C-alpha positions in Angstrom: 0.0 0.0 0.0 1.4 3.4 -0.9 1.3 6.3 1.5 1.1 9.9 0.5 2.1 12.9 2.5 -0.6 15.5 3.0 1.8 18.1 4.3 1.9 21.2 2.2 5.3 21.9 0.8 7.1 25.0 2.2 7.4 28.0 0.0 10.9 28.8 -1.0 12.3 32.3 -0.3 15.4 34.3 -1.2 16.4 37.0 1.4 17.9 40.3 0.4 19.4 42.4 3.3 19.9 46.1 2.7 22.3 48.1 5.0 21.9 51.8 4.9 23.1 53.0 8.4 26.7 53.4 9.5 27.7 50.7 12.0 24.8 48.4 11.2 25.6 44.7 11.9 25.1 42.7 8.7 25.2 39.4 10.7 22.5 40.6 13.0 20.2 41.8 10.2 20.7 38.5 8.3 20.0 36.5 11.5 16.8 38.5 12.3 15.3 38.4 8.8 16.1 34.7 8.6 14.3 34.0 11.9 11.3 36.1 10.7 11.2 34.0 7.5 11.4 30.7 9.4 8.6 31.9 11.7 6.2 32.0 8.7 7.2 28.5 7.5 9.4 29.5 4.6 12.4 27.6 3.3 15.3 29.9 2.9 17.2 29.1 -0.3 19.8 31.9 -0.1 20.7 35.3 1.3 22.1 38.3 -0.5 23.2 41.6 1.1 24.4 45.0 0.0 25.6 48.1 1.7 23.9 51.1 0.0 26.1 54.0 -0.7 24.4 55.4 -3.8 20.6 54.9 -3.3 18.8 53.5 -6.4 15.3 54.9 -6.3 14.0 52.4 -8.8 15.1 49.2 -7.0 16.9 50.3 -3.8 19.8 47.9 -4.5 22.2 48.5 -7.4 21.8 47.2 -10.9 24.8 44.8 -10.4 23.2 43.2 -7.4 19.9 42.9 -9.2 21.6 41.1 -12.0 23.5 38.9 -9.5 20.3 37.8 -7.9 18.6 37.2 -11.3 21.4 34.8 -12.2 21.0 33.0 -8.9 17.2 32.7 -9.4 17.8 31.1 -12.8 19.5 28.2 -11.0 17.5 28.3 -7.8 13.9 29.4 -8.5 11.9 30.6 -5.5 8.3 31.5 -4.7 9.1 34.9 -3.1 12.0 37.3 -2.7 12.0 39.1 0.6 13.8 42.5 0.8 14.7 43.5 4.4 13.8 47.1 3.7 10.6 49.1 3.4 9.7 49.3 -0.3 7.3 51.6 -2.1 4.9 50.3 -4.7 7.1 51.2 -7.7 10.1 49.4 -6.2 8.1 46.3 -5.5 6.9 46.3 -9.2 10.4 46.9 -10.6 12.0 44.2 -8.5 9.1 41.8 -9.3 9.5 42.4 -13.0 13.3 41.9 -12.8 13.2 38.7 -10.7 10.1 37.2 -12.4 8.6 36.3 -9.0 6.7 37.8 -6.1 8.5 40.4 -4.0 7.6 41.5 -0.5 9.4 43.8 1.9 10.2 43.5 5.7 6.9 45.1 6.7 4.9 42.7 4.5 6.7 39.8 6.1 6.1 40.9 9.7 2.4 41.6 8.8 2.2 38.1 7.4 3.5 36.6 10.7 1.0 38.7 12.6 -1.8 37.5 10.3 -0.7 33.9 11.0 -0.7 34.4 14.7 -3.9 36.3 15.2 -6.3 34.3 17.2 -8.8 36.5 19.1 -11.2 38.9 17.4 -9.3 41.9 18.7 -6.0 40.6 17.3 -7.6 39.9 13.9 -9.1 43.3 13.8 -5.8 44.9 14.6 -3.9 42.9 12.1 -6.5 43.5 9.4 -6.2 47.3 10.0 -2.4 47.1 9.9 -2.5 45.2 6.6 -5.0 47.6 5.1 -2.9 50.6 6.1 0.1 49.0 4.5 -1.7 47.9 1.4 -3.6 51.1 0.7 -0.7 52.9 -1.1 0.4 49.6 -2.7 -3.1 48.4 -3.8 -2.5 48.5 -7.5 0.8 46.7 -7.3 -0.5 44.0 -4.9 -3.4 43.1 -7.1 -1.1 43.3 -10.2 1.5 41.0 -8.6 -1.2 38.6 -7.5 -2.5 38.4 -11.0 0.9 37.7 -12.5 2.4 35.4 -9.9 -0.4 33.8 -8.0 -2.8 35.0 -5.3 -1.6 33.0 -2.2 1.4 32.5 -0.1 3.5 34.7 2.2 2.4 38.3 2.2 -0.9 37.5 0.6 -2.8 35.8 3.5 -4.4 36.4 6.8 -7.5 38.3 8.0 -7.2 40.9 5.2 -6.4 38.6 2.3 -9.9 38.7 0.8 -9.8 42.5 0.6 -6.7 42.9 -1.6 -8.8 43.1 -4.8 -10.9 46.0 -3.5 -10.5 49.4 -4.9 -9.1 52.3 -2.8 -12.5 53.7 -1.9 -13.7 50.4 -0.4 -10.4 49.8 1.3 -10.6 53.2 3.0 -14.1 52.5 4.0 -13.0 49.3 5.7 -10.2 51.1 7.4 -12.6 53.5 8.9 -14.9 50.6 10.1 -11.9 48.8 11.6 -10.8 51.9 13.5 -14.3 52.3 14.9 -14.4 48.6 16.0 -11.0 48.9 17.7 -12.1 52.2 19.3 -15.0 50.3 20.9 -12.6 47.7 22.3 -10.3 50.5 23.5 -13.3 52.1 25.3 -14.1 48.8 27.0 -10.4 48.6 28.1 -10.8 52.1 29.5 -13.9 51.0 31.5 -12.0 48.0 32.9 -9.0 50.2 33.6 -11.1 52.7 35.5 -12.7 49.9 37.5 -9.3 48.6 38.5 -8.2 52.1 39.4 -11.3 52.5 41.6 -10.4 49.3 43.3 -6.8 50.5 43.5 -5.5 47.4 41.7 -1.8 47.9 40.7 -0.9 47.0 37.1 2.3 45.3 35.9 3.1 45.0 32.2 5.5 42.4 30.8 7.3 43.8 27.7 10.4 42.9 25.7 11.9 41.8 22.4 9.9 39.1 20.6 10.8 35.6 21.8 12.5 36.7 25.0 10.2 34.6 27.2 7.5 37.0 28.2 4.6 34.5 28.1 6.8 31.9 29.9 7.4 34.5 32.7 3.7 35.2 33.0 3.0 31.5 33.3 5.6 31.0 36.1 4.5 34.1 38.1 0.8 33.3 38.0 0.9 29.5 37.6 -1.2 29.8 34.4 -0.8 28.0 31.1 -0.7 30.8 28.4 0.4 29.6 25.0 4.2 29.5 24.5 6.2 28.7 21.4 9.8 29.2 20.5 9.4 31.5 17.5 9.0 35.2 16.7 5.6 36.7 17.6 4.1 33.3 18.7 1.6 35.2 20.8 -0.1 38.4 19.7 -3.0 38.6 22.1 -2.8 40.7 25.3 -3.2 38.4 28.3 -3.9 39.6 31.8 -3.8 37.5 35.0 -3.9 38.1 38.7 -0.7 37.9 40.7 -0.9 37.4 44.4 2.0 38.9 46.5 1.8 38.2 50.2 -1.7 39.6 50.7 -1.6 42.0 47.8 -3.2 41.5 44.4 -1.9 43.0 41.2 -3.0 42.6 37.5 -0.1 41.5 35.3 -0.3 41.7 31.5 1.7 40.0 28.8 2.0 42.4 25.8 3.0 41.9 22.1 6.7 41.6 21.5 8.9 44.3 20.0 11.4 44.1 17.1 13.7 46.5 15.4 12.1 48.8 12.8 8.6 47.8 14.0 6.3 48.9 11.2 4.4 52.0 12.1 1.3 50.4 10.8 1.5 47.9 13.6 2.3 50.5 16.2 -0.8 52.4 15.1 -3.0 49.3 15.0 -1.8 47.9 18.3 -2.1 51.2 20.1 -4.7 49.9 22.5 -2.4 46.9 23.3 0.6 49.2 23.9 -1.5 51.3 26.3 -1.3 48.4 28.7 2.4 49.2 29.0 1.9 52.9 28.9 -0.6 52.8 31.8 1.2 50.2 33.9 2.5 51.1 37.4 5.5 48.8 36.8 7.1 47.3 33.7 9.0 44.0 33.6 11.4 44.3 30.7 12.3 40.7 29.8 15.6 40.3 28.0 17.2 37.1 26.6 21.0 37.5 27.2 21.6 34.1 25.6 20.2 35.3 22.2 22.8 34.7 19.6 23.5 36.0 16.1 25.7 34.7 13.4 28.3 37.1 14.9 30.2 36.2 18.0 29.4 39.5 19.6 26.5 38.2 21.7 26.6 41.2 24.1 25.7 43.7 21.4 22.9 41.4 20.3 20.9 41.6 23.5 22.0 45.2 24.2 20.5 46.3 20.9 17.3 44.4 21.7 17.1 46.3 25.0 17.6 49.6 23.2 14.8 48.9 20.7 12.4 48.0 23.5 13.3 51.0 25.6 12.9 53.3 22.6 9.3 52.1 22.0 8.5 52.4 25.7 9.9 55.9 25.8 8.0 56.9 22.6 4.7 55.8 24.1 5.4 57.5 27.4 5.6 54.4 29.5 6.6 54.6 33.2 10.3 54.7 34.1 9.5 52.3 36.9 11.1 49.3 35.1 12.8 46.1 36.2 15.2 44.4 33.7 14.5 40.7 33.9 17.3 38.7 32.3 15.6 35.4 31.5 17.2 32.0 30.6 20.0 32.5 33.1 20.4 28.7 33.4 21.9 28.8 29.9 24.5 31.6 30.7 28.0 30.4 30.9 29.3 33.5 32.5 27.0 35.9 34.4 27.7 39.6 34.2 27.4 42.2 37.0 23.9 43.5 37.4 22.9 47.1 37.9 20.1 48.4 40.1 16.6 47.0 39.3 18.0 44.1 37.3 17.7 40.4 38.1 18.6 37.0 36.7 15.7 34.5 36.4 15.0 31.2 34.7 11.4 30.4 33.8 12.6 26.8 33.2 14.3 26.1 36.6 12.3 28.8 38.5 15.6 30.4 39.7 15.0 34.0 40.8 11.2 33.9 40.6 10.6 34.3 44.3 13.1 37.1 44.5 11.4 38.8 41.5 8.1 38.7 43.3 9.7 40.4 46.3 11.1 43.1 44.0 7.7 43.6 42.3 6.0 44.0 45.7 8.7 46.5 46.9 8.3 48.6 43.7 4.5 48.7 44.0 3.7 48.9 47.7 6.7 50.3 49.6 
């Protein structure tokens, strides 16, 4: 008897990393875009990179690099080329024509991961709004590309996929509708927030770079079983649980993860979610000091992740009352000296968890 696999074959992708800023780490950028691609079930066939000195308005990358990639694609055809840069509609079209295949940019890839991970109604609304805000100025090119190279796959799916063929007027109408629905959810959040304030319930927000272990920390602190998976943006939904601290009760919330160059469409769409961090009395900033890149400079890797997260927190006006929680300390070979309001923990071995609870209580009630 013959057996047949029903598993859908993975789409093949080629990654193109663009470096435009002085001092940017090529290895870090390659590592991050690769992890993003793997998070959406892509099979990476190759990676190209170029440092841009003379910006090409038509294709971003230079003509020589375009030709080099075209030669590679003749021998190694792929389903999609992902450019680690925010492209405008004309650049997507020019690159699609040159490569003879679908092209999406960094923003499109991240939106696709969010579309894949959205589970609750609120998350789906927020992702659909973000997709539509992104697609609006690219509508003609997206529908055109869909017609030439197929209508499915990465960058073309999720809550908003059935709307890509709509004209600009209908898309704008849907954007307005989504904003109103999200506003209602935001108002309900405000009602709940005012109720908590009336009851004088303290609020703690767990924030951090994606895949740092935020949901795992929530589970350990509250003895809950929130979904956890070792990939970028595995959880998108805001989750709140009660945390009991020696007679005191606080509400602790796990928020969506951050990433460098977070698309502003997502910042706008997830504003209500980010408000959980903005309005918190205390922030637990979770950091993975064991995160590695293709470079050996591991310290810069997690320090840059901390910088990205702190910038987002500062931009939204979040409290300065923050505790840096270095997670996965059981995997650290050599521990470094901690500053004030910093602690090592392990959500796996439970090391440091009791001490963290004491620090939370001291920051909130002393």
